[in-house]
DOSE-550147 format. One record per residue (C-alpha): x, y, z; residue number from 1. Coordinates in Angstrom, 1 decimal. Example, Ala and Ser with C-alpha at 12.3 -4.5 7.8 and 13.67 -1.06 7.14 Angstrom:
2
+--------+--------+--------+-----+
:      x :      y :      z :   n :
+--------+--------+--------+-----+
:   12.3 :   -4.5 :    7.8 :   1 :
:   13.7 :   -1.1 :    7.1 :   2 :
+--------+--------+--------+-----+
***
This chain:
118
+--------+--------+--------+-----+
:      x :      y :      z :   n :
+--------+--------+--------+-----+
:  -76.2 :    9.3 :   84.4 :   1 :
:  -72.6 :    9.6 :   83.5 :   2 :
:  -69.6 :    7.2 :   83.4 :   3 :
:  -66.1 :    8.4 :   84.1 :   4 :
:  -63.3 :    6.1 :   83.1 :   5 :
:  -59.7 :    6.5 :   84.2 :   6 :
:  -56.4 :    4.7 :   84.7 :   7 :
:  -55.1 :    4.4 :   81.1 :   8 :
:  -51.6 :    5.3 :   80.1 :   9 :
:  -48.3 :    4.1 :   78.6 :  10 :
:  -46.8 :    0.9 :   80.0 :  11 :
:  -44.0 :   -1.4 :   78.9 :  12 :
:  -44.8 :   -5.0 :   77.9 :  13 :
:  -45.2 :   -7.1 :   80.9 :  14 :
:  -46.4 :   -4.2 :   83.0 :  15 :
:  -49.7 :   -3.6 :   84.7 :  16 :
:  -52.5 :   -1.0 :   84.7 :  17 :
:  -55.7 :   -0.7 :   86.6 :  18 :
:  -58.7 :    0.9 :   84.9 :  19 :
:  -61.6 :    2.4 :   86.9 :  20 :
:  -65.1 :    3.5 :   85.8 :  21 :
:  -67.4 :    5.3 :   88.1 :  22 :
:  -71.1 :    5.8 :   87.5 :  23 :
:  -72.9 :    8.8 :   88.8 :  24 :
:  -76.2 :   10.6 :   88.5 :  25 :
:  -79.8 :    9.3 :   89.0 :  26 :
:  -79.1 :    5.6 :   89.6 :  27 :
:  -81.6 :    3.3 :   91.1 :  28 :
:  -79.7 :    0.1 :   90.4 :  29 :
:  -76.7 :   -1.2 :   88.4 :  30 :
:  -76.8 :   -4.5 :   86.7 :  31 :
:  -74.1 :   -5.8 :   84.3 :  32 :
:  -70.8 :   -3.9 :   84.0 :  33 :
:  -68.1 :   -4.5 :   81.5 :  34 :
:  -65.1 :   -3.3 :   79.6 :  35 :
:  -64.7 :   -3.2 :   75.8 :  36 :
:  -61.7 :   -2.1 :   73.7 :  37 :
:  -61.2 :   -0.8 :   70.2 :  38 :
:  -57.8 :   -0.8 :   68.5 :  39 :
:  -57.1 :    1.3 :   65.4 :  40 :
:  -58.8 :   -0.2 :   62.3 :  41 :
:  -60.6 :   -2.9 :   64.4 :  42 :
:  -64.0 :   -3.4 :   65.7 :  43 :
:  -64.9 :   -2.8 :   69.3 :  44 :
:  -64.6 :   -6.0 :   71.3 :  45 :
:  -65.7 :   -7.3 :   74.7 :  46 :
:  -62.8 :   -7.6 :   77.1 :  47 :
:  -64.5 :   -8.6 :   80.3 :  48 :
:  -67.9 :   -8.4 :   82.0 :  49 :
:  -69.3 :   -8.9 :   85.4 :  50 :
:  -72.9 :   -9.5 :   86.4 :  51 :
:  -74.7 :   -8.0 :   89.4 :  52 :
:  -74.2 :  -11.4 :   91.1 :  53 :
:  -70.4 :  -11.4 :   90.5 :  54 :
:  -70.3 :  -13.8 :   87.5 :  55 :
:  -67.4 :  -12.9 :   85.2 :  56 :
:  -66.7 :  -13.5 :   81.6 :  57 :
:  -63.4 :  -12.8 :   79.7 :  58 :
:  -62.2 :  -12.7 :   76.1 :  59 :
:  -59.9 :  -15.6 :   75.4 :  60 :
:  -57.1 :  -13.2 :   74.7 :  61 :
:  -57.1 :  -11.8 :   78.2 :  62 :
:  -57.9 :  -14.8 :   80.3 :  63 :
:  -55.4 :  -15.3 :   83.1 :  64 :
:  -54.0 :  -11.8 :   82.7 :  65 :
:  -57.0 :   -9.4 :   83.3 :  66 :
:  -59.3 :   -9.3 :   86.3 :  67 :
:  -62.7 :   -7.5 :   86.4 :  68 :
:  -64.2 :   -6.5 :   89.7 :  69 :
:  -66.9 :   -4.2 :   91.0 :  70 :
:  -67.6 :   -2.2 :   94.1 :  71 :
:  -71.4 :   -1.8 :   94.3 :  72 :
:  -71.2 :    0.7 :   97.1 :  73 :
:  -69.1 :    3.0 :   94.9 :  74 :
:  -70.9 :    2.3 :   91.6 :  75 :
:  -67.5 :    1.4 :   90.2 :  76 :
:  -66.1 :   -1.3 :   88.0 :  77 :
:  -62.4 :   -2.0 :   87.7 :  78 :
:  -60.2 :   -3.8 :   85.3 :  79 :
:  -56.8 :   -5.0 :   86.6 :  80 :
:  -54.6 :   -5.7 :   83.6 :  81 :
:  -51.4 :   -7.6 :   84.2 :  82 :
:  -48.7 :   -9.1 :   81.8 :  83 :
:  -49.7 :   -6.5 :   79.3 :  84 :
:  -48.8 :   -7.1 :   75.6 :  85 :
:  -48.5 :   -4.7 :   72.7 :  86 :
:  -51.6 :   -6.2 :   71.2 :  87 :
:  -53.6 :   -5.0 :   74.2 :  88 :
:  -53.0 :   -1.4 :   72.9 :  89 :
:  -56.5 :    0.1 :   72.4 :  90 :
:  -59.0 :    2.6 :   73.7 :  91 :
:  -60.8 :    0.9 :   76.6 :  92 :
:  -64.5 :    1.7 :   77.2 :  93 :
:  -66.6 :    0.9 :   80.2 :  94 :
:  -70.2 :   -0.3 :   79.6 :  95 :
:  -72.8 :   -0.4 :   82.3 :  96 :
:  -76.5 :   -1.3 :   82.4 :  97 :
:  -78.3 :    1.1 :   84.8 :  98 :
:  -81.9 :    1.3 :   86.0 :  99 :
:  -82.6 :    5.0 :   86.3 : 100 :
:  -86.2 :    5.8 :   87.3 : 101 :
:  -88.3 :    3.2 :   85.5 : 102 :
:  -86.0 :    2.9 :   82.5 : 103 :
:  -83.1 :    0.4 :   81.9 : 104 :
:  -80.4 :    1.8 :   79.7 : 105 :
:  -76.8 :    0.9 :   78.6 : 106 :
:  -74.3 :    3.6 :   79.2 : 107 :
:  -70.7 :    4.0 :   77.8 : 108 :
:  -67.8 :    5.8 :   79.3 : 109 :
:  -65.7 :    8.2 :   77.3 : 110 :
:  -62.8 :    5.8 :   76.7 : 111 :
:  -59.3 :    5.7 :   78.1 : 112 :
:  -56.2 :    5.0 :   76.0 : 113 :
:  -54.0 :    2.1 :   76.9 : 114 :
:  -50.6 :    1.9 :   75.1 : 115 :
:  -48.3 :   -1.0 :   75.6 : 116 :
:  -44.9 :   -0.3 :   74.1 : 117 :
:  -41.2 :   -0.4 :   74.9 : 118 :
+--------+--------+--------+-----+
***
């Protein structure tokens, strides 16, 4: 199983980016999906998560600005980021719980850099 994240880049404050993360490989079923971020010198933190039933959870710092969604047919999770702030600058990682064969495991994507700067 592999996760491939994309969509990061450099954007000005107030701008938008959309991150995508596609899971591929021997996948029987996908459960929770989420996005974490890690800024330089800081611990990795949860940004948003979405359950298999569509329930969402957001960090207080991104509520009202970020939207997480998933496309189960494409094994993909998205993070729409609007009204970006310099403090959103970080490497963003997708995180997915996958049932492969008879084993449930948590997988991480490779990370995509988001830089918010004028």
